[in-house]
All heavy atoms as an XYZ file, in Angstrom:
565
protein
N      63.505     76.464    171.447
C      64.160     76.984    172.613
C      63.268     76.740    173.814
O      62.091     77.018    173.769
C      64.434     78.470    172.375
C      65.117     79.108    173.599
S      66.004     80.608    173.260
C      64.683     81.818    173.185
N      63.873     76.287    174.907
C      63.105     76.019    176.103
C      62.757     77.295    176.803
O      63.545     78.234    176.876
C      63.921     75.164    177.026
N      61.579     77.351    177.344
C      61.092     78.522    178.067
C      61.574     78.451    179.502
O      61.445     77.432    180.174
C      59.595     78.617    177.995
C      58.997     79.774    178.742
C      57.565     79.932    178.481
N      57.431     80.638    177.281
C      56.326     81.155    176.852
N      55.195     80.977    177.518
N      56.225     81.862    175.757
N      62.160     79.519    180.000
C      62.643     79.602    181.367
C      61.452     80.029    182.248
O      60.635     80.858    181.889
C      63.756     80.620    181.555
C      64.933     80.263    180.679
C      66.047     81.392    180.840
N      65.547     82.547    180.214
C      66.195     83.717    180.232
N      67.314     83.865    180.868
N      65.714     84.778    179.605
N      61.422     79.428    183.449
C      60.366     79.837    184.393
C      61.046     80.493    185.577
O      62.135     80.182    185.928
C      59.477     78.657    184.872
O      60.355     77.660    185.398
C      58.679     78.064    183.686
N      60.346     81.430    186.159
C      60.909     82.196    187.220
C      60.582     81.578    188.583
O      59.572     80.876    188.729
C      60.352     83.617    187.194
N      61.397     81.879    189.546
C      61.152     81.503    190.939
C      60.018     82.290    191.471
O      59.935     83.537    191.257
C      62.453     81.730    191.700
C      62.342     81.372    193.150
O      62.602     80.211    193.491
O      62.021     82.269    193.906
N      59.186     81.735    192.285
C      58.018     82.384    192.871
C      58.439     83.543    193.798
O      57.872     84.627    193.734
C      57.152     81.455    193.670
O      56.736     80.339    192.880
C      55.968     82.077    194.260
N      59.508     83.393    194.517
C      60.000     84.438    195.395
C      60.416     85.695    194.588
O      60.101     86.828    194.924
C      61.166     83.964    196.229
N      61.111     85.429    193.464
C      61.505     86.529    192.579
C      60.293     87.241    191.999
O      60.258     88.474    192.006
C      62.337     85.956    191.401
C      62.976     87.038    190.527
S      61.926     87.720    189.220
C      61.591     86.348    188.178
N      59.288     86.547    191.575
C      58.142     87.221    190.994
C      57.410     87.988    192.066
O      56.930     89.095    191.761
C      57.165     86.199    190.290
O      56.708     85.290    191.338
C      57.858     85.441    189.230
N      57.306     87.516    193.269
C      56.651     88.284    194.345
C      57.476     89.450    194.723
O      56.875     90.524    195.043
C      56.419     87.377    195.610
C      55.411     86.303    195.382
O      54.529     86.416    194.516
N      55.438     85.227    196.146
N      58.768     89.357    194.687
C      59.626     90.510    195.048
C      59.501     91.593    193.922
O      59.452     92.773    194.336
C      61.095     90.078    195.192
O      61.101     89.016    196.146
C      61.938     91.190    195.621
N      59.488     91.198    192.756
C      59.361     92.201    191.627
C      57.992     92.971    191.771
O      57.992     94.144    191.762
C      59.379     91.500    190.294
C      59.119     92.376    189.081
C      60.029     93.587    189.009
C      59.177     91.545    187.829
N      56.948     92.244    192.039
C      55.589     92.871    192.196
C      55.665     93.758    193.494
O      55.120     94.858    193.462
C      54.561     91.772    192.351
C      53.143     92.377    192.396
C      52.147     91.250    192.296
N      50.774     91.867    192.136
C      49.969     92.118    193.093
N      50.279     91.876    194.367
N      48.774     92.624    192.848
N      56.304     93.272    194.563
C      56.368     94.058    195.824
C      57.048     95.388    195.558
O      56.561     96.434    195.966
C      57.159     93.250    196.821
C      57.555     94.024    198.050
C      56.629     94.292    199.079
C      58.826     94.578    198.182
C      56.959     95.069    200.176
C      59.206     95.371    199.278
C      58.247     95.589    200.275
N      58.174     95.385    194.890
C      58.919     96.636    194.578
C      58.099     97.571    193.686
O      58.110     98.770    193.880
C      60.312     96.370    194.058
C      61.332     96.156    195.127
C      61.609     94.918    195.612
C      62.002     97.266    195.682
C      62.572     94.739    196.651
C      62.902     97.090    196.732
C      63.190     95.817    197.154
O      64.087     95.644    198.194
N      57.441     96.984    192.697
C      56.646     97.823    191.847
C      55.481     98.503    192.591
O      55.289     99.727    192.450
C      56.037     96.983    190.688
C      55.176     97.811    189.762
C      54.695     96.954    188.610
N      53.898     95.822    188.985
C      52.570     95.877    189.341
N      51.981     97.070    189.392
N      51.956     94.774    189.668
N      54.813     97.756    193.399
C      53.700     98.294    194.164
C      54.197     99.278    195.282
O      53.540    100.284    195.552
C      52.882     97.198    194.825
C      52.132     96.305    193.807
C      51.440     95.179    194.471
C      51.147     97.153    193.003
N      55.419     99.024    195.832
C      55.972     99.876    196.832
C      56.259    101.246    196.213
O      56.127    102.267    196.879
C      57.303     99.262    197.338
C      57.981    100.031    198.387
C      59.237     99.342    198.860
C      59.996    100.184    199.888
N      61.219     99.498    200.289
N      56.595    101.256    194.962
C      56.858    102.505    194.212
C      55.558    103.095    193.649
O      55.599    104.070    192.927
C      57.867    102.344    193.062
C      59.188    101.788    193.537
C      59.992    102.808    194.342
N      61.340    102.397    194.557
C      61.787    101.789    195.664
N      60.963    101.480    196.652
N      63.075    101.510    195.797
N      54.445    102.417    193.931
C      53.144    102.914    193.479
C      53.099    102.993    191.948
O      52.562    103.965    191.385
C      52.673    104.142    194.182
C      52.547    104.040    195.680
C      52.108    105.256    196.349
O      52.108    106.331    195.818
O      51.708    105.078    197.544
N      53.631    101.923    191.241
C      53.663    101.950    189.828
C      52.715    100.851    189.296
O      52.624     99.785    189.854
C      55.025    101.644    189.335
C      56.011    102.645    189.412
S      57.561    102.087    188.558
C      58.737    103.175    189.361
N      52.102    101.183    188.197
C      51.375    100.148    187.457
C      52.404     99.379    186.603
O      53.529     99.783    186.427
C      50.288    100.764    186.532
O      50.932    101.522    185.489
N      51.959     98.240    186.120
C      52.835     97.483    185.180
C      53.128     98.318    183.945
O      54.301     98.324    183.478
C      52.167     96.187    184.800
C      52.084     95.218    185.926
C      51.230     94.019    185.623
O      50.252     94.073    184.902
N      51.550     92.863    186.207
N      52.176     99.091    183.488
C      52.389     99.996    182.331
C      53.401    101.055    182.646
O      54.286    101.352    181.790
C      51.080    100.570    181.884
C      51.141    101.258    180.592
C      49.744    101.697    180.105
O      49.011    100.749    179.679
O      49.502    102.903    180.110
N      53.381    101.636    183.806
C      54.358    102.704    184.225
C      55.754    102.096    184.274
O      56.666    102.737    183.802
C      53.915    103.339    185.522
C      52.690    104.219    185.462
C      52.186    104.646    186.801
O      52.137    103.840    187.720
N      51.789    105.885    186.923
N      55.817    100.939    184.899
C      57.186    100.318    184.968
C      57.688     99.984    183.601
O      58.908    100.175    183.331
C      57.085     99.037    185.799
C      58.389     98.234    185.976
C      59.529     99.125    186.528
C      58.181     97.041    186.852
N      56.815     99.506    182.770
C      57.244     99.217    181.398
C      57.768    100.438    180.677
O      58.808    100.443    180.047
C      56.107     98.587    180.611
N      57.047    101.542    180.834
C      57.449    102.820    180.203
C      58.764    103.321    180.751
O      59.661    103.723    179.983
C      56.339    103.848    180.421
O      56.711    105.087    179.844
N      58.953    103.337    182.066
C      60.161    103.800    182.682
C      61.369    102.909    182.412
O      62.497    103.365    182.300
C      59.987    103.899    184.189
C      59.127    105.075    184.674
C      58.854    104.950    186.145
C      59.800    106.461    184.376
N      61.162    101.655    182.284
C      62.254    100.664    182.116
C      62.593    100.388    180.599
O      63.633     99.939    180.295
C      62.010     99.354    182.804
O      60.857     98.698    182.155
N      61.612    100.700    179.763
C      61.857    100.366    178.335
C      61.646     98.865    178.071
O      62.016     98.336    176.993
N      61.023     98.185    179.022
C      60.663     96.743    178.812
C      59.199     96.630    178.537
O      58.382     97.335    179.208
C      61.035     95.981    180.136
C      60.603     94.498    180.076
C      62.553     96.022    180.426
N      58.870     95.898    177.612
C      57.403     95.760    177.192
C      56.523     95.350    178.338
O      56.869     94.552    179.158
C      57.349     94.779    175.994
C      56.032     94.910    175.279
N      54.863     94.335    175.672
C      55.750     95.596    174.106
C      53.886     94.642    174.819
N      54.411     95.402    173.847
N      55.374     95.955    178.357
C      54.378     95.683    179.462
C      54.072     94.160    179.552
O      53.956     93.592    180.613
C      53.096     96.419    179.216
C      52.012     96.168    180.263
C      50.706     96.834    179.895
C      49.603     96.354    180.809
N      48.329     96.875    180.386
N      53.920     93.500    178.420
C      53.594     92.070    178.432
C      54.735     91.268    179.026
O      54.511     90.254    179.736
C      53.378     91.544    177.029
C      52.045     92.024    176.472
O      51.185     92.423    177.236
N      51.923     91.982    175.171
N      55.997     91.754    178.886
C      57.182     91.130    179.523
C      57.098     91.276    181.076
O      57.299     90.281    181.803
C      58.475     91.670    179.026
O      58.579     91.342    177.625
N      56.764     92.453    181.508
C      56.614     92.698    182.951
C      55.559     91.754    183.510
O      55.782     91.146    184.578
C      56.157     94.177    183.227
C      57.188     95.174    182.670
C      55.908     94.420    184.764
C      58.558     95.203    183.367
N      54.428     91.616    182.840
C      53.389     90.695    183.285
C      53.921     89.284    183.368
O      53.683     88.559    184.399
C      52.183     90.798    182.333
C      51.478     92.192    182.525
C      51.159     89.666    182.631
C      50.458     92.505    181.409
N      54.622     88.808    182.344
C      55.156     87.432    182.326
C      56.168     87.240    183.452
O      56.213     86.188    184.092
C      55.762     87.113    180.950
C      54.735     86.864    179.897
C      55.373     86.242    178.635
N      56.395     87.066    178.035
C      56.199     87.990    177.112
N      54.982     88.225    176.639
N      57.211     88.671    176.645
N      56.967     88.233    183.727
C      57.940     88.149    184.851
C      57.247     88.024    186.171
O      57.604     87.173    186.994
C      58.910     89.340    184.895
C      59.637     89.586    183.642
C      60.093     90.914    183.310
C      59.971     88.614    182.686
C      60.833     91.181    182.150
C      60.657     88.914    181.495
C      61.084     90.151    181.282
O      61.773     90.493    180.135
N      56.228     88.851    186.392
C      55.480     88.833    187.644
C      54.678     87.546    187.804
O      54.476     87.068    188.902
C      54.560     90.013    187.774
C      55.321     91.333    188.014
C      54.425     92.483    188.402
O      53.165     92.305    188.472
O      54.965     93.563    188.678
N      54.212     86.918    186.692
C      53.476     85.745    186.826
C      54.368     84.496    186.896
O      53.886     83.385    187.094
C      52.532     85.605    185.561
C      51.399     86.588    185.540
C      50.568     86.472    184.320
O      50.925     85.919    183.303
N      49.355     87.063    184.397
N      55.678     84.717    186.698
C      56.599     83.564    186.816
C      56.602     82.726    185.564
O      57.177     81.623    185.531
N      56.061     83.234    184.463
C      56.060     82.527    183.176
C      57.432     82.568    182.488
O      57.878     81.615    181.856
C      54.973     83.083    182.249
C      53.600     82.844    182.890
C      55.100     82.524    180.845
C      52.498     83.559    182.139
N      58.108     83.665    182.688
C      59.378     83.905    182.030
C      60.336     84.692    182.958
O      59.867     85.431    183.845
C      59.135     84.692    180.747
C      60.356     84.951    179.900
C      59.974     85.682    178.640
O      58.778     85.967    178.387
N      61.004     85.968    177.808
N      61.692     84.460    182.814
C      62.649     85.263    183.524
C      63.227     86.331    182.579
O      63.367     86.130    181.429
C      63.786     84.356    183.977
C      63.273     83.354    185.001
S      64.427     82.825    186.243
C      65.577     84.107    186.429
N      63.492     87.500    183.171
C      64.036     88.594    182.387
C      65.449     88.304    181.960
O      66.207     87.655    182.653
C      63.923     89.797    183.290
C      63.941     89.234    184.667
C      63.329     87.930    184.578
N      65.866     88.870    180.861
C      67.338     88.814    180.479
C      68.032     89.718    181.449
O      67.444     90.554    182.214
C      67.479     89.344    179.047
O      67.179     90.759    179.020
N      69.356     89.660    181.457
C      70.163     90.495    182.340
C      69.918     91.975    182.096
O      69.760     92.773    182.988
C      71.650     90.133    182.162
C      72.610     90.827    183.106
C      72.288     90.568    184.561
C      74.049     90.358    182.814
N      69.812     92.308    180.777
C      69.603     93.699    180.420
C      68.207     94.188    180.868
O      68.050     95.299    181.373
C      69.743     93.889    178.893
C      69.515     95.302    178.424
C      70.490     96.316    178.985
O      71.555     95.937    179.461
O      70.158     97.520    179.015
N      67.172     93.359    180.688
C      65.873     93.747    181.138
C      65.777     93.863    182.653
O      65.180     94.826    183.168
C      64.845     92.727    180.650
O      64.691     92.732    179.296
N      66.438     92.948    183.360
C      66.451     93.055    184.822
C      67.196     94.311    185.286
O      66.702     95.027    186.179
C      67.171     91.791    185.358
N      68.272     94.679    184.620
C      68.984     95.893    184.954
C      68.099     97.161    184.782
O      68.006     98.050    185.612
C      70.260     96.018    184.078
C      71.129     97.186    184.483
C      72.226     97.440    183.427
N      71.719     97.786    182.158
C      71.247     99.048    181.802
N      71.186    100.029    182.729
N      70.814     99.280    180.621
N      67.366     97.172    183.630
C      66.455     98.303    183.357
C      65.353     98.411    184.357
O      64.996     99.454    184.786
C      65.907     98.181    181.956
C      66.915     98.397    180.835
C      66.227     98.193    179.548
N      67.163     98.491    178.469
C      66.803     98.635    177.244
N      65.502     98.462    176.893
N      67.648     98.888    176.253
N      64.791     97.264    184.692
C      63.723     97.228    185.708
C      64.208     97.736    187.071
O      63.527     98.560    187.684
C      63.115     95.795    185.812
C      62.312     95.478    184.581
C      62.207     95.693    187.023
C      61.976     93.987    184.399
N      65.336     97.302    187.443
C      65.882     97.706    188.785
C      66.199     99.198    188.776
O      65.880     99.865    189.792
C      67.110     96.906    189.087
S      66.739     95.207    189.506
N      66.692     99.697    187.719
C      66.970    101.135    187.605
C      65.617    101.926    187.724
O      65.560    102.923    188.449
C      67.660    101.425    186.288
C      68.047    102.904    186.211
C      68.864    103.231    184.926
C      69.265    104.674    184.820
N      70.083    104.942    183.672
N      64.629    101.486    187.086
C      63.306    102.165    187.104
C      62.687    102.053    188.553
O      62.030    102.971    188.934
C      62.312    101.505    186.100
N      62.950    100.961    189.191
C      62.451    100.787    190.591
C      63.368    101.426    191.663
O      63.046    101.389    192.806
C      62.285     99.288    190.900
C      61.208     98.579    190.056
C      61.303     97.066    190.325
C      59.823     99.116    190.398
N      64.505    101.952    191.237
C      65.510    102.467    192.173
C      65.856    101.417    193.231
O      65.797    101.663    194.425
C      64.982    103.748    192.848
C      66.090    104.494    193.563
O      67.283    104.338    193.169
O      65.784    105.192    194.533
N      66.158    100.226    192.728
C      66.491     99.096    193.580
C      67.674     98.383    192.953
O      67.930     98.535    191.797
C      65.285     98.153    193.730
N      68.333     97.544    193.760
C      69.481     96.800    193.294
C      68.977     95.447    192.676
O      67.875     95.015    193.007
C      70.447     96.487    194.402
O      69.840     95.554    195.339
C      70.916     97.709    195.121
N      69.808     94.888    191.864
C      69.489     93.562    191.256
C      69.286     92.548    192.357
O      68.403     91.704    192.285
C      70.614     93.149    190.346
C      70.773     93.953    189.078
S      69.723     93.460    187.775
C      70.601     92.011    187.225
N      70.159     92.647    193.371
C      70.084     91.648    194.513
C      68.698     91.822    195.216
O      68.151     90.845    195.658
C      71.242     91.887    195.452
C      71.481     90.650    196.326
O      71.316     89.570    195.802
O      71.836     90.842    197.481
N      68.327     93.096    195.431
C      67.033     93.307    196.127
C      65.827     92.704    195.373
O      65.069     92.010    195.929
C      66.681     94.798    196.233
C      67.585     95.555    197.208
O      68.184     94.841    198.104
O      67.731     96.765    197.118
N      65.827     92.914    194.071
C      64.659     92.441    193.316
C      64.771     91.024    192.806
O      63.790     90.285    192.849
C      64.453     93.401    192.084
C      63.235     92.952    191.271
C      64.203     94.830    192.557
N      65.928     90.616    192.338
C      66.098     89.290    191.762
C      66.990     88.343    192.527
O      67.189     87.165    192.118
C      66.623     89.451    190.336
C      65.672     90.219    189.482
C      65.974     91.530    189.094
C      64.548     89.674    188.991
C      65.156     92.266    188.292
C      63.656     90.381    188.161
C      63.983     91.696    187.850
N      67.550     88.815    193.662
C      68.426     87.934    194.490
C      67.609     86.929    195.240
O      66.395     86.969    195.309
N      68.289     86.024    195.883
C      67.588     84.983    196.661
C      67.481     85.396    198.122
O      68.192     86.133    198.700
C      68.382     83.675    196.567
C      68.244     83.100    195.165
C      68.841     81.739    195.082
O      68.775     81.003    196.078
O      69.427     81.404    194.036
């Protein structure tokens, strides 16, 4: 299976919202139910989140999908 890579703007936006909420990657992982290593890969642009993971992350960040993952 081919590995998906994330857009740089998306990864910067995810990190921006996490830091704006004063959360560590571990805290975001705990609140969202998404593994910490996945959060790290999303922020580094190594991998894109599934729709379900993206939804959980946005809920934990109190942000919309468009805010965090939109163009």
